[in-house]
N, C-alpha and C positions, 0 to 999 in steps of 0.2 A: 172278248177284247180282238180291237180294232189293228192291225200288223202295217204298219208304212210302211216302205223301203225306205232308204237310207235315200235313193237319187229322189223321190219321193219331196224329199227337203227344199232340193234344187227349185223343182214345181211352187212352191210356195210362196217365193215372186214373184211370179205373174199371173196364179191362178189367187177365184176365194178359199176361202176355206169349204163350202159346201161344193166348191169344182171337187177337191179334194178330197174331200169324205167319200160324195158318193162315184167313188173313181177308185176307191179301196177300198171302197163296201163292197163294189160291185163286183172287183179283179177278187180281190179276198172270197164270195163268195160262189165264183166259179158262174160267173151273172156273163152274155154276148152282153153287146150293145144293142141287139136286133131282141133279144128277151124282152131286156129294160124298157124296149119303149114301142113294144109293140102291143098297136091299139089308145096310146095313154100321145107320143107325137111320136117325130123321126127321128132315122137312124139318126141323119143330118143335128137336127139339134141335138138328141145328147155327144156327139163328136165336137158340135162348138162347143158345148159344155164342157167338157174335160178338158177340152185346150183350153178354158179360161178365154174364148176371143169372146162369147156371149154368159149372160143373164136369163134367169128362164122365170118365171112369171110364181107368184107362192103356189096359187097352184099347185102349178103344176109340180115346184119344189117337195111339195108334200106328198103329190101319189107319187113320185120316183121312189122317196122315203119306203112313205109303205109298200110299195115293191120289194121293197129291199130289204123290210123288215123291222125299220124302225119307227117310233112311233111322236107323234108330234104336240108332241102331248106337251 
């Protein structure tokens, strides 16, 4: 089960659900941003995604979810 910290609910107002999901799962699994993006996208893109300032295309979202161990089926 994914735990979302209390402070994360404030972020929900400015982020899409996907951004919050990626950030929460990445932190819970103790995966660095660098490890998550390696060979898939840039560190900056992950930072933008988690901050809510940019959205990623669907294929990149699917790849990130696969890396986090979540299927997109």
